N, C-alpha and C positions, 0 to 999 in steps of 0.2 A: 043190327043183323036179325036174319033170319032164321029162327032156332030151327026149322026144319031142313034146312039145305044137309046136303049131303056130308060134308065134311065137318059140319060143325056137330049135326049126328055122330059121325064116327070119332071122333077126338075130341067129343063130350066139353067138357071145361078147360083142358089144354086148349081147346080153336081160340079161346081171348087174351091168350100170353104170345100167339101171333102175333107178326107185326100187323097196324093198320090193314096196312098196301093188299096182303095175305088173306086178311080180313073181311075184306070189303070183293075182293075176285072171288072166292069163295063163297061169296054168299048172293049173288048175282043169279037171278033166277030170270027168266027167258032167253029169249036171243040177242046178242051182243056179238061186235064184230069191234075185233083190239085189232092196235098198230104196234107195231115194235120191230127191234133189228134181232136179227140172230148169226149168230159161228156155228157152222156143222164141218162135223169131223166124219170124213168118208170111211166105208169099212175098209178092215187093214187086209183083206186077203175073198181071195174068189168067194169060199164059204159064205165072209162074211157077209159081204154084196148080194150072195143069194139070199140065205136067211135075213138082211133088212127089206130083200123085194118082198118076200111071203109076209113082212111085218108091215109094209107102206113107210117105211124109214125111210129121211134121206139117203141119196146113193152118192154123191160127191164134196168135195171139202168146197164153201162160200162162205164170205158175210155177206151179206144182205139185209136186207126188211121183210118182214113175217106178218103175215096176215093172219088172224087165231078168231075162229067163230066159236061162239059157246051156245051151246043152246041148254038150261039148264032147269029141269023138273026137278020135285021133292025125290023122285025115287032115281033119274035116270040123268047124266051128264053126258053129253054129246061135244067132243073137243074134236074141232076140224083146223092143222094146223095149215099153212101153206104161203110153204120153203117155197125158192126158188126153181128145184129142183124136181118138185111136185106136192103132193098134200099127200097128209099125214090122218086118216080118222080112227079114232078110238070110242066108245061107248066105258063112262064109267057109272057102276052102281056099286053099292051097298051088300057086302054078305061076312056075317059074322066078324061084326066091327071091324071088316079089311074093308079098303077100297079094291074091289075089282076091275082091271081095265081089259076091256076084248078089244087089242089093236090085231087087225089080220087075222094070222092062223095061232096069235098067241092069246091065251089069257090067266093076264097075271094078278094076283092079292099081295096088296102093297098094307103093311100096320103105318099107320102113321104116328109121328112124332111131334112134339115142337120143341127146338133147343137152342133160347136168346135169341125166340124171335121167329128162328127159321120155321121151313116145317122140312122136316125129313122125312123120305117117303122108301121106306126099308121093304125089299121085295121076300116075303116069305113063303108062295110058292108062284108054281109056272106050270098051266098046261099045253100044251105045242101041237096043235094037229089033232085037239082031243088027247093026250095023251101027258102024264102027270110025271112031270122031271122030279126026279129022287134030290133028295137039299145035298145031294155034295156036289150035283152037276147043277148046281142054280145058276146062270152068270152072275158075276159081280154087277150090280146096277149101285150107280151113283140118280139117285134124283132128288132134288134141293129145289127148292124155294127160299128165297127171304126178298125184303119189302128195300125199298128206297125212293123216300118223297111219295108221290104220283107212280112209283113202277113196281109191278113184281120181275124179278129177278128168278132165273131162274136155268140150271143146271141139271140135264142129263146123260147118262152115260152108260150103256149095256156093253159087256166085252163078256167073253165064254176060253178057255185056256185053250190052246192050240190055235183058236180060230184067230182071236186078237176083238178090235173094236168092232162091233155088230154099229149101232147106232152112238152115237154124240153130238148134243147140240147145245147151246147153252145162250141166252141172252136176253132181252127184256120186253115186256107188256108196259103199256100206258095204261091204268086204268080208271074207269071214274071215279067223279070226289064221292058220289053218293050211289050204291049198291043195285040203287033200281029206279032209275030216272023218271 
């Protein structure tokens, strides 16, 4: 495993308790294209659709193939998710022991935790259009990864009170056997 990978640095020793497929994925360096399947949930209201559009999140419900492009350097990772309904790109960096994801008009800071081999990403802070969101107004976010043989399984969902689900998708990606072929 690459000791300098972003997730390895942020998680420290708990990284080694992740499922081997998760360790392989989060140790990849350079450019990779991964294939898999995804089930997407449509935003639940017109305001949720507007927010989803500002973040580049999927706008329609579908069950289909996904292409995931990863460009992983030691200081920044770019994730490009090619959903059937569009493309969502985010840039991930480390800041104060958090993984910070720049996703459209949003900047999200996640605390990474391991639980029974799974990766749990807990939203700690959010800036939207450059404005910090007060803690009491943070969206409810589920962001989890688990491993299954050669697959990384993911489950992501973000919702807001009175607005509903803004983005929700789950699925799996085929992970290379070796971190850097």
